C-alpha positions in Angstrom: -65.3 33.7 220.2 -62.0 31.8 220.3 -58.7 33.1 221.4 -56.5 34.0 218.5 -53.3 32.0 217.9 -51.2 35.0 218.5 -52.0 35.1 222.2 -51.3 31.5 222.8 -48.3 29.3 222.8 -47.6 27.4 219.5 -50.5 25.2 218.5 -50.6 21.6 219.6 -52.5 18.5 218.4 -53.7 17.0 221.6 -54.0 18.0 225.2 -51.7 15.1 226.2 -48.9 16.8 224.3 -48.8 19.8 226.6 -46.0 19.6 229.1 -43.3 21.4 231.0 -39.8 20.1 230.3 -37.2 20.9 232.9 -33.6 20.7 231.6 -31.4 19.4 234.5 -27.7 19.3 234.6 -25.1 18.4 237.3 -24.7 21.9 238.6 -25.6 23.3 242.0 -28.4 25.2 240.3 -30.4 22.0 239.4 -32.6 22.1 242.5 -33.6 25.7 241.7 -34.5 24.7 238.1 -36.5 21.8 239.4 -38.4 23.9 242.0 -39.5 26.5 239.4 -40.5 23.7 237.0 -42.7 22.3 239.7 -44.1 25.7 240.5 -45.1 26.6 237.0 -46.3 23.1 236.1 -48.5 23.2 239.2 -49.9 26.6 238.4 -50.7 25.5 234.8 -51.8 22.0 235.9 -49.5 20.4 233.4 -47.2 17.3 233.6 -43.5 17.9 234.0 -40.7 16.0 232.4 -37.2 16.2 233.9 -34.6 15.8 231.2 -30.9 15.3 231.5 -28.5 15.0 228.6 -25.2 13.2 228.9 -22.8 15.2 226.8 -21.6 12.9 224.0 -20.2 14.9 221.2 -20.0 13.0 217.9 -16.6 14.6 217.0 -14.9 13.4 220.2 -11.5 11.8 219.5 -11.6 9.4 222.4 -14.5 7.1 222.9 -15.7 7.0 226.5 -15.1 3.9 228.6 -18.3 1.7 228.6 -18.1 1.1 232.4 -17.6 4.8 233.2 -20.5 5.7 230.8 -22.8 3.2 232.5 -21.9 4.8 235.9 -22.7 8.2 234.5 -26.1 7.0 233.3 -26.8 5.5 236.7 -25.8 8.6 238.6 -27.9 10.8 236.2 -31.0 8.6 236.8 -30.5 8.7 240.5 -30.2 12.5 240.5 -33.3 12.9 238.4 -35.2 10.5 240.6 -34.2 12.6 243.7 -35.5 15.8 242.1 -38.8 14.3 240.9 -39.6 12.8 244.3 -40.1 16.2 245.9 -43.8 17.3 245.7 -44.9 16.5 242.1 -47.3 19.1 240.9 -51.1 18.5 241.2 -50.6 14.9 242.1 -49.1 14.1 238.7 -46.2 11.8 238.4 -43.1 13.5 237.0 -41.5 11.8 234.0 -37.8 11.2 233.5 -35.9 11.6 230.2 -32.3 10.6 229.9 -30.6 11.3 226.6 -27.2 11.4 225.1 -25.6 13.8 222.6 -24.9 17.5 222.2 -26.8 19.0 225.1 -28.5 22.0 223.4 -29.3 20.0 220.2 -30.9 17.2 222.2 -33.0 19.6 224.2 -34.2 21.3 221.0 -34.9 18.0 219.3 -36.9 16.7 222.2 -38.8 20.0 222.4 -39.8 19.7 218.7 -40.7 16.0 218.8 -42.8 16.1 222.0 -44.5 19.5 221.3 -43.1 20.7 224.6 -44.3 24.3 224.8 -42.5 25.4 227.9 -38.8 24.6 228.7 -37.3 25.4 232.1 -33.5 25.8 232.0 -30.8 27.3 234.2 -29.3 30.5 232.9 -25.8 30.0 234.2 -25.1 26.3 234.0 -22.3 24.7 236.0 -19.4 26.7 234.6 -20.7 30.1 233.6 -19.9 33.0 235.9 -22.7 34.7 237.8 -24.7 37.1 235.6 -23.5 35.4 232.4 -25.5 33.3 230.1 -24.3 29.7 229.8 -23.5 28.2 226.4 -26.3 25.6 226.5 -28.9 28.2 227.6 -27.8 30.5 224.8 -28.1 27.8 222.2 -31.5 26.7 223.4 -32.8 30.2 223.5 -31.7 30.7 219.9 -33.0 27.4 218.5 -35.9 26.0 220.5 -39.4 26.8 219.3 -40.9 26.6 222.8 -41.4 29.4 225.2 -38.6 29.3 227.9 -38.5 29.9 231.6 -34.9 31.0 232.3 -33.9 30.5 235.9 -30.8 32.4 237.1 -28.4 30.8 239.6 -29.3 33.5 242.1 -33.0 32.7 242.1 -34.2 31.4 245.4 -35.8 27.9 245.8 -39.4 28.6 246.8 -40.4 26.5 249.8 -44.1 26.4 248.9 -43.5 26.3 245.1 -45.9 29.3 244.6 -45.4 32.6 242.9 -46.6 35.7 244.8 -45.8 38.7 242.6 -45.5 38.4 238.8 -44.2 41.4 236.9 -45.3 42.0 233.3 -43.5 44.7 231.3 -45.7 46.3 228.6 -44.4 48.6 225.9 -47.7 49.3 224.1 -47.2 46.7 221.4 -49.6 43.9 220.7 -46.8 41.3 221.1 -46.2 42.5 224.7 -49.9 42.3 225.5 -50.1 38.8 224.1 -48.6 37.4 227.3 -51.4 38.6 229.4 -53.7 35.5 229.1 -50.8 33.3 230.3 -49.9 35.8 233.1 -53.6 35.9 234.2 -53.8 32.1 234.3 -50.6 31.8 236.3 -51.6 34.6 238.7 -55.1 33.2 239.3 -53.8 29.6 239.9 -51.1 30.8 242.3 -53.2 33.5 243.9 -50.4 35.9 242.9 -50.5 39.7 242.3 -49.9 40.9 238.8 -47.8 44.1 238.4 -48.1 45.7 235.0 -45.2 48.0 234.2 -44.3 50.5 231.6 -41.1 52.6 231.4 -41.4 56.0 229.6 -38.0 56.6 228.0 -36.4 60.1 227.9 -36.0 61.2 224.3 -32.4 61.5 223.1 -31.2 64.7 221.4 -28.1 65.4 219.4 -26.1 67.5 221.8 -23.1 69.2 220.3 -23.6 71.7 223.1 -25.8 71.9 226.3 -29.5 71.8 225.5 -31.1 75.2 225.2 -34.4 76.2 226.9 -36.4 75.4 223.8 -34.8 71.9 223.6 -35.6 71.1 227.2 -39.1 72.4 226.8 -39.6 70.2 223.7 -38.2 67.1 225.5 -40.5 67.7 228.5 -43.5 68.1 226.3 -42.8 64.8 224.6 -42.2 63.0 227.8 -45.4 64.3 229.4 -47.4 63.4 226.3 -46.0 59.8 226.4 -46.6 59.5 230.2 -50.3 60.6 229.7 -50.8 58.0 227.0 -49.0 55.3 229.0 -51.1 56.0 232.1 -54.3 55.6 230.1 -52.9 52.5 228.4 -52.0 50.8 231.7 -55.4 51.7 233.2 -57.1 49.9 230.3 -54.9 46.9 230.7 -55.5 46.9 234.4 -59.3 47.0 233.9 -59.3 44.0 231.6 -57.1 41.9 233.9 -59.0 42.9 237.0 -62.2 41.5 235.4 -60.6 38.1 235.7 -60.8 38.4 239.5 -57.1 38.7 240.3 -55.1 41.3 242.2 -53.4 43.7 239.7 -51.7 47.1 239.9 -49.6 49.3 237.6 -46.3 51.0 237.7 -45.3 53.9 235.5 -41.7 55.1 235.6 -39.7 57.6 233.6 -36.1 56.5 232.8 -33.2 57.0 230.4 -32.8 53.2 230.1 -35.9 51.0 230.3 -33.7 47.8 230.7 -31.9 48.9 233.9 -35.1 50.5 235.2 -37.0 47.2 234.9 -34.2 45.3 236.7 -34.4 47.8 239.5 -38.2 47.5 239.6 -38.0 43.7 239.8 -35.9 44.0 243.0 -37.9 46.9 244.5 -41.2 45.1 244.1 -39.9 41.7 245.3 -41.2 40.1 242.2 -40.5 36.4 241.9 -41.3 35.9 238.2 -41.2 38.1 235.1 -43.3 37.3 232.0 -42.7 39.1 228.8 -42.8 38.6 225.0 -39.6 37.7 223.4 -40.0 40.7 221.2 -42.0 44.0 221.6 -42.2 47.2 219.7 -38.8 46.7 218.2 -39.9 43.5 216.5 -41.5 45.5 213.7 -38.1 46.8 212.7 -35.9 43.8 213.6 -38.0 40.8 212.6 -34.8 38.8 212.0 -33.8 38.9 215.6 -35.2 36.2 218.0 -35.3 38.6 221.0 -35.7 42.3 221.6 -33.2 44.4 223.5 -35.1 44.3 226.7 -35.6 40.6 226.7 -32.0 40.0 225.8 -30.9 42.3 228.7 -33.1 40.6 231.3 -31.7 37.2 230.3 -28.5 38.1 232.0 -29.5 40.7 234.5 -32.8 39.6 236.0 -32.4 38.4 239.6 -35.6 36.2 239.2 -36.8 33.7 236.6 -37.9 35.2 233.3 -40.6 33.5 231.2 -40.1 34.5 227.6 -43.1 33.8 225.4 -42.4 33.2 221.7 -44.6 35.3 219.5 -46.3 33.4 216.6 -45.2 34.1 213.1 -48.4 35.9 212.2 -49.3 39.6 211.8 -50.0 41.6 215.0 -53.5 40.9 216.3 -55.9 43.8 216.5 -56.0 45.4 220.0 -59.6 44.3 220.6 -58.7 40.7 220.1 -56.1 40.8 222.7 -58.4 42.6 225.1 -61.2 40.1 224.5 -58.8 37.2 225.0 -57.9 38.4 228.5 -61.6 38.4 229.4 -62.2 34.8 228.2 -61.3 31.6 230.1 -57.6 31.3 229.2 -56.4 28.2 227.4 -52.7 27.8 228.1 -50.3 26.1 225.7 
């Protein structure tokens, strides 16, 4: 039985096309981006390409000085070489790619041409304020077809380039579950612990006045019902993942806001990577949006890197297909 397309990255033609592309700029965050690119490429046993784009906008009124431009190219190559010389993953030789043009456009073009199925990019860039999403990162997130590892400026540089705790938010949707094969592959390779999480939201009531006893009773009944279902759901997911021979545990929390609760859980559990689908349950009602509200929130609020997996443009896979896919040897990208 083969793994359905919906639980994999976008299809590729040959194994040689599979690669991790690290988007490097001149900011102080570049070493962090490089470290996480090394870590995830090593865990997936994939080659990594370090890409730097010299910003050359076609509408610029003043043409750059040729000598200055050559100096910029030389400095960019030197900086890329310094990053690639530090512990290439799995003995592979890291590749360098120097390009010119509008930064986000060049990254997206290269991603499409080379079938790069995982981009690693800094969330903040050199000029964005902490906690904000840089303009280049935002454009790449909106346009690139690849899954994206978004590295915040606050993320620590791992000395041993290995993930230890990977947090996977699940909302009960098949799209959220579709990241499990990748999460299992990463956890198994890095000998990391998987933490499957679910946040049970508190139902909202129209409150022209304080809730009465019957209203509070109804709300509590709904929450308890959802918690009972969520606990059973997480136990099933845990059983499937545990069959792969990795350490896995679950966390079930009630909260008024799933987004802020997940951010708090990331810190409390000392997770060093979050993996989630770009869209979850809300994707059924907002198919025109590239990201769900939780993914969009974590882009700017997660203190650790977030790997957002693009769902395929196909109908939801049946639940049993996702469960079977977790049990099979996982083919990544």
